C-alpha positions as CSV (number, residue, x, y, z in Angstrom):
1,M,25.5,79.8,-10.2
2,Y,27.4,76.7,-9.4
3,G,28.6,75.6,-6.1
4,N,31.8,73.6,-6.1
5,V,32.2,70.1,-4.7
6,D,34.7,69.6,-1.9
7,P,36.7,66.3,-2.4
8,G,36.0,65.3,1.2
9,Q,32.3,65.4,0.6
10,G,32.5,62.4,-1.7
11,K,29.8,63.7,-4.0
12,V,29.4,61.8,-7.3
13,W,29.0,63.6,-10.6
14,V,25.6,62.6,-11.9
15,P,23.3,64.1,-14.5
16,G,21.5,67.3,-13.7
17,P,18.4,67.2,-11.5
18,D,15.0,66.1,-12.9
19,Q,13.0,69.1,-14.1
20,D,9.9,69.7,-16.3
21,L,11.9,70.1,-19.5
22,C,13.9,66.9,-19.1
23,P,11.8,64.2,-17.3
24,P,13.8,61.1,-16.3
25,E,14.2,58.7,-19.2
26,E,12.2,55.6,-18.7
27,N,10.7,52.8,-20.8
28,P,7.0,53.6,-21.4
29,Y,6.4,50.1,-22.6
30,E,5.6,47.3,-20.2
31,P,7.4,44.1,-20.9
32,L,5.4,41.2,-22.2
33,D,5.1,38.2,-20.0
34,P,6.8,35.2,-21.6
35,P,4.4,32.8,-23.1
36,S,3.5,30.0,-20.8
37,A,5.4,26.8,-21.5
38,P,3.1,24.1,-22.8
39,S,2.3,21.5,-20.2
40,S,4.0,18.2,-20.6
41,Q,1.9,15.5,-22.1
42,K,0.4,13.5,-19.4
43,N,0.7,9.7,-19.4
44,V,-2.3,7.5,-19.2
45,P,-2.5,6.4,-15.6
46,T,-2.0,2.7,-14.9
47,S,-5.0,0.9,-13.6
48,P,-5.1,0.5,-9.8
49,P,-5.5,-3.0,-8.3
50,G,-9.0,-4.3,-8.8
51,A,-9.8,-2.0,-11.6
52,P,-11.0,-3.4,-14.9
53,R,-8.3,-4.2,-17.4
54,P,-8.0,-2.5,-20.8
55,C,-9.9,-3.7,-23.8
56,P,-8.4,-6.8,-25.4
57,L,-6.6,-6.4,-28.6
58,R,-7.8,-8.1,-31.8
59,G,-6.6,-11.6,-32.0
60,S,-6.2,-11.9,-28.3
61,G,-9.0,-14.5,-28.1
62,V,-11.3,-12.5,-26.0
63,S,-14.7,-11.8,-27.6
64,L,-16.4,-8.5,-27.4
65,G,-19.3,-10.2,-25.7
66,S,-17.3,-11.6,-22.9
67,P,-17.6,-10.2,-19.4
68,R,-14.0,-8.8,-19.7
69,A,-15.0,-6.8,-22.8
70,T,-18.4,-5.6,-21.5
71,H,-17.3,-4.5,-18.1
72,G,-17.8,-0.8,-19.1
73,W,-14.3,0.4,-19.0
74,C,-13.4,0.1,-22.7
75,P,-15.8,2.6,-24.2
76,R,-14.8,5.1,-21.6
77,G,-11.2,4.5,-22.4
78,R,-11.7,5.2,-26.1
79,W,-13.3,8.6,-25.2
80,V,-10.3,9.4,-22.9
81,L,-7.9,8.7,-25.8
82,V,-10.0,10.8,-28.2
83,A,-10.1,13.7,-25.6
84,L,-6.3,13.4,-25.1
85,G,-5.8,13.6,-28.9
86,V,-8.0,16.7,-29.2
87,S,-6.3,18.3,-26.3
88,V,-2.8,17.8,-27.8
89,L,-4.0,19.2,-31.1
90,L,-5.5,22.3,-29.4
91,N,-2.3,22.8,-27.5
92,V,-0.2,22.7,-30.7
93,L,-2.5,25.2,-32.4
94,L,-2.5,27.5,-29.3
95,I,1.3,27.4,-29.1
96,A,1.7,28.2,-32.8
97,F,-0.9,31.1,-32.6
98,G,0.7,32.3,-29.4
99,A,4.2,32.4,-30.9
100,R,3.0,34.4,-33.9
101,H,1.0,36.7,-31.6
102,V,4.0,37.4,-29.3
103,S,6.3,37.9,-32.3
104,A,3.8,40.4,-33.8
105,L,3.6,42.3,-30.5
106,T,7.3,42.4,-30.1
107,A,7.8,43.8,-33.6
108,A,5.1,46.4,-32.8
109,L,6.8,47.4,-29.6
110,D,10.2,47.7,-31.3
111,A,8.7,49.9,-34.0
112,E,7.1,52.2,-31.3
113,K,10.4,52.5,-29.5
114,E,12.1,53.7,-32.6
115,K,9.7,56.5,-33.0
116,S,11.0,59.8,-31.6
117,L,9.2,61.1,-28.5
118,P,7.4,64.4,-28.8
119,P,9.6,67.3,-27.8
120,P,9.2,68.5,-24.2
121,T,7.4,71.7,-23.4
122,A,9.1,75.0,-22.7
123,S,9.9,76.1,-19.2
124,S,7.8,78.7,-17.3
125,S,8.4,82.2,-18.6
126,F,10.6,84.8,-16.8
127,L,12.2,88.2,-17.3
128,L,15.9,88.6,-17.9
129,Y,17.1,91.3,-15.6
130,N,20.4,93.3,-15.3
131,A,20.9,94.7,-11.9
132,H,23.4,97.4,-13.0
133,H,21.0,98.9,-15.5
134,A,17.9,98.0,-13.4
135,R,16.3,96.9,-16.7
136,C,14.9,93.9,-18.4
137,V,15.5,92.6,-21.9
138,V,12.7,93.6,-24.3
139,A,12.0,92.6,-27.9
140,T,10.9,95.2,-30.5
141,G,10.3,93.3,-33.7
142,H,13.4,91.2,-34.2
143,L,15.7,93.6,-32.2
144,L,16.6,93.1,-28.5
145,G,17.2,95.9,-26.1
146,A,16.5,96.8,-22.5
147,T,13.8,98.8,-20.7
148,P,12.3,99.2,-17.3
149,C,10.8,95.9,-16.2
150,Q,7.1,95.2,-16.8
151,P,6.4,91.6,-15.6
152,R,3.0,91.5,-17.4
153,S,4.4,92.5,-20.8
154,P,4.8,89.5,-23.3
155,S,7.5,91.5,-25.0
156,Q,9.8,90.9,-22.0
157,R,9.1,87.3,-21.2
158,F,11.4,84.4,-22.2
159,Q,11.3,80.6,-21.8
160,W,14.0,77.9,-22.0
161,L,13.7,75.3,-24.7
162,P,15.6,72.0,-24.9
163,G,19.2,72.4,-25.9
164,G,19.8,75.7,-24.2
165,R,17.6,77.7,-26.6
166,L,15.9,80.9,-25.3
167,L,12.4,81.4,-26.7
168,H,10.8,84.8,-26.7
169,S,7.3,84.2,-25.4
170,G,5.6,87.1,-27.2
171,S,6.8,86.3,-30.7
172,G,7.6,82.5,-30.6
173,L,11.1,83.3,-32.0
174,C,14.4,82.3,-30.5
175,V,17.3,84.5,-29.2
176,T,20.0,84.2,-31.9
177,A,23.5,85.5,-32.2
178,T,24.2,86.9,-35.7
179,S,27.7,85.4,-35.6
180,A,30.1,83.9,-33.0
181,R,32.2,87.0,-32.8
182,N,32.8,89.7,-30.4
183,L,30.4,92.7,-30.8
184,A,28.0,90.6,-33.0
185,L,24.3,91.6,-32.5
186,V,21.8,89.3,-30.8
187,R,18.4,89.2,-32.3
188,L,15.3,87.1,-32.7
189,S,14.9,84.5,-35.5
190,R,13.0,81.3,-36.2
191,C,13.8,78.5,-33.8
192,Q,16.0,75.7,-35.2
193,E,16.9,72.8,-33.0
194,G,20.4,72.3,-34.5
195,A,21.4,76.0,-34.7
196,R,24.6,76.6,-32.7
197,L,24.0,80.3,-32.6
198,Q,20.8,79.8,-30.6
199,R,22.4,77.7,-27.8
200,W,23.1,79.5,-24.6
201,Q,24.7,78.6,-21.3
202,C,25.2,80.1,-17.8
203,Q,28.7,80.6,-16.5
204,P,29.9,81.5,-13.0
205,G,28.9,85.0,-11.8
206,A,25.6,85.2,-13.6
207,L,27.2,85.4,-17.0
208,L,25.0,84.3,-19.9
209,A,27.1,83.2,-22.8
210,L,26.9,81.6,-26.3
211,Q,27.4,77.9,-25.6
212,G,31.0,76.8,-25.7
213,Q,32.2,80.4,-26.2
214,A,33.6,83.2,-24.0
215,L,31.1,85.5,-25.7
216,H,28.6,87.0,-23.3
217,F,25.0,88.3,-23.6
218,N,25.6,92.0,-23.1
219,Y,23.7,95.3,-23.0
220,G,25.3,98.7,-22.8
221,N,28.3,98.5,-25.0
222,N,26.3,99.0,-28.3
223,A,25.8,102.6,-29.4
224,Q,22.3,101.8,-30.7
225,G,21.2,100.3,-27.4
226,E,21.0,96.7,-28.8
227,V,21.9,93.5,-27.1
228,M,25.2,92.0,-28.5
229,L,27.9,89.5,-27.7
230,Y,30.9,90.8,-25.7
231,T,34.0,89.2,-24.4
232,G,33.9,91.3,-21.3
233,T,32.6,89.9,-18.0
234,G,31.6,93.1,-16.3
235,E,28.3,94.0,-14.8
236,W,26.6,94.7,-18.2
237,S,27.1,91.0,-19.0
238,R,25.4,89.6,-15.9
239,W,21.8,88.5,-16.0
240,V,19.4,87.1,-13.4
241,V,15.7,86.3,-13.2
242,H,13.7,89.4,-12.4
243,G,12.0,89.2,-9.0
244,T,14.0,86.3,-7.7
245,G,17.6,87.1,-8.4
246,E,18.4,83.5,-9.4
247,E,20.6,82.9,-12.4
248,A,18.8,82.6,-15.7
249,C,19.7,79.0,-16.2
250,A,17.9,78.1,-12.9
251,R,14.8,78.2,-15.1
252,S,16.3,75.9,-17.7
253,G,15.0,72.4,-17.3
254,C,17.8,70.7,-19.3
255,P,21.3,72.0,-18.5
256,P,23.9,70.1,-20.4
257,C,26.1,69.6,-17.3
258,S,25.4,68.8,-13.6
259,K,25.2,71.7,-11.2
260,G,28.7,72.9,-10.3
261,W,30.1,72.1,-13.8
262,V,30.6,74.4,-16.7
263,F,29.7,73.5,-20.3
264,S,32.3,74.6,-22.9
265,G,32.8,73.3,-26.4
266,N,31.5,69.7,-26.2
267,S,32.6,68.9,-22.6
268,C,31.6,69.6,-19.0
269,Y,34.3,71.0,-16.7
270,F,34.6,71.1,-13.0
271,F,36.9,73.8,-11.5
272,S,38.1,72.9,-8.0
273,Q,38.4,75.6,-5.2
274,S,40.9,73.6,-3.2
275,E,44.3,72.2,-3.8
276,S,45.7,68.6,-3.8
277,T,48.4,66.5,-5.2
278,W,48.2,65.2,-8.8
279,A,47.3,61.7,-7.6
280,E,44.5,63.0,-5.4
281,A,43.1,65.2,-8.1
282,Q,43.2,62.4,-10.6
283,K,41.4,60.1,-8.1
284,F,38.8,62.8,-7.5
285,C,37.9,63.2,-11.2
286,S,37.9,59.4,-11.7
287,A,35.3,59.1,-8.9
288,L,33.1,61.5,-10.8
289,G,33.3,59.5,-14.0
290,A,35.5,62.2,-15.5
291,A,39.2,62.7,-16.2
292,L,41.8,65.2,-15.2
293,L,42.0,68.0,-17.8
294,E,43.8,67.2,-21.1
295,L,43.9,69.9,-23.7
296,E,43.4,68.3,-27.1
297,D,43.6,71.3,-29.4
298,S,44.1,75.1,-29.5
299,Q,40.3,75.7,-29.4
300,E,40.0,73.9,-26.1
301,K,43.1,75.7,-24.8
302,E,41.4,79.0,-25.5
303,Q,38.2,77.9,-23.9
304,I,39.9,76.8,-20.7
305,Q,42.1,79.9,-20.7
306,A,39.0,82.1,-20.7
307,L,37.7,80.2,-17.6
308,L,40.8,79.4,-15.6
309,Q,41.7,81.7,-12.8
310,S,44.6,79.9,-11.2
311,P,47.1,77.2,-12.2
312,A,45.6,73.7,-12.4
313,W,46.9,70.2,-12.9
314,L,47.0,68.6,-16.4
315,G,46.3,64.9,-16.8
316,I,49.7,64.2,-18.4
317,R,52.9,62.8,-17.0
318,D,56.4,61.7,-18.1
319,E,56.9,59.3,-15.3
320,E,57.5,56.2,-17.5
321,Q,60.2,57.9,-19.7
322,E,61.7,61.2,-19.0
323,G,60.7,63.8,-21.6
324,T,57.9,61.6,-23.1
325,W,54.6,63.1,-21.9
326,K,51.6,60.8,-22.0
327,R,47.9,61.3,-21.5
328,G,45.8,59.1,-19.3
329,N,45.0,56.7,-22.2
330,G,48.7,56.2,-22.9
331,S,48.9,58.4,-26.0
332,V,51.9,60.6,-26.4
333,V,51.5,64.4,-26.3
334,G,53.0,65.7,-29.5
335,P,54.5,69.1,-30.1
336,E,51.4,70.1,-32.1
337,S,49.2,69.7,-29.1
338,S,51.4,71.0,-26.3
339,W,51.8,74.6,-25.2
340,W,54.9,74.6,-22.9
341,H,56.1,77.9,-21.4
342,R,59.4,79.1,-22.6
343,Q,62.3,76.9,-21.3
344,E,59.7,74.4,-20.0
345,P,59.7,71.5,-19.1
346,N,63.0,71.8,-17.2
347,G,62.5,69.9,-13.9
348,G,63.9,66.5,-15.0
349,T,62.9,63.5,-13.0
350,L,61.9,65.7,-10.0
351,E,59.0,67.2,-11.9
352,N,57.0,64.5,-13.7
353,C,53.6,66.2,-13.7
354,A,52.4,69.3,-15.5
355,V,50.3,72.3,-14.7
356,V,48.5,74.8,-17.0
357,G,48.4,78.5,-16.0
358,P,45.7,81.1,-16.6
359,D,47.6,82.2,-19.6
360,G,47.2,78.7,-21.2
361,N,50.9,77.9,-21.0
362,W,52.3,74.7,-19.4
363,F,55.1,74.0,-17.0
364,D,56.3,70.8,-15.3
365,F,55.8,70.5,-11.5
366,P,56.5,67.9,-8.8
367,C,53.6,65.4,-8.6
368,S,53.6,65.7,-4.8
369,G,53.0,69.4,-4.9
370,N,49.6,70.9,-4.3
371,E,47.6,72.7,-7.1
372,R,44.0,73.2,-8.0
373,W,42.6,70.9,-10.7
374,V,40.0,70.7,-13.5
375,C,37.9,67.6,-14.3
376,E,36.6,67.0,-17.8
377,G,33.7,64.8,-18.7
378,D,31.0,64.3,-21.3
379,P,27.7,66.3,-21.1
């Protein structure tokens, strides 16, 4: 289902496209305007030339009956002072009330943000179709099989739920593997958000697999005619949307990885279709916000081995000190987390980079050579 990115195109790895199941995350709360700063206290203006002077103070020798005291300005001045006092008091009260109000609103908004948003709705329904059998998946009770397609039948319609879960529209149950083993049956059971055996992913070539596993949704290899998990990647493990021919995950609104990447384990992987030097491959992955492949444990080694079709660069080198292989973060690759081919590494200072083969084994190689590469990033 995925197209590959050519290094020359300069495409940047970004999250998957916006779809109904996963609307772009945005803050639904409008920020509060900051409370208006209280206006600075105004000074009483000085009297312009020719204006009456202020009231005399007691003991100044000026009687209240004198022309200076009865000019009309003093009573009005008292009212101005009273009004200013009331205004200052009101401002203080408003500021105190406003601060408490803003604080209360902020606390309320914080509490709302902590609440979990309601789960998104399921995708539109579709039929899972296998072209080799010319049949669609059908549910009979909790069992899954295949039968001639009937687009109007609820027993053949499925929907994607968040997290890569497949909902059977007719029953409201989820497609569930009975175990993560080859030949394990696939049936319907109650949907559980954290159930790993209910999480599915699409892989190149219309393969529908248990998430992070090389175990494919398969019909035809079970004697009772039931859907099961199968390690094979033949025609019986390939599924598309009936009527359109698009891959099943095209109807999923929330793929864990961007288009062109493969989800396996807890990581997203990009498999190049062209070759480059180690430095160019490392620069390409870095531009996508990812890193050149580094196999951390045997489980990841097996996952990559199931997907790798040709040798690819590893993100390790022994350039600083011959024989001491280091990852991109500077940590040393120990014997417990390395899988060198027999008699490898053997290139000395001429081969300071490493390549992993489709069999999962490593061998050293000149960094200036040309190989395909795999980028690894977070979902």
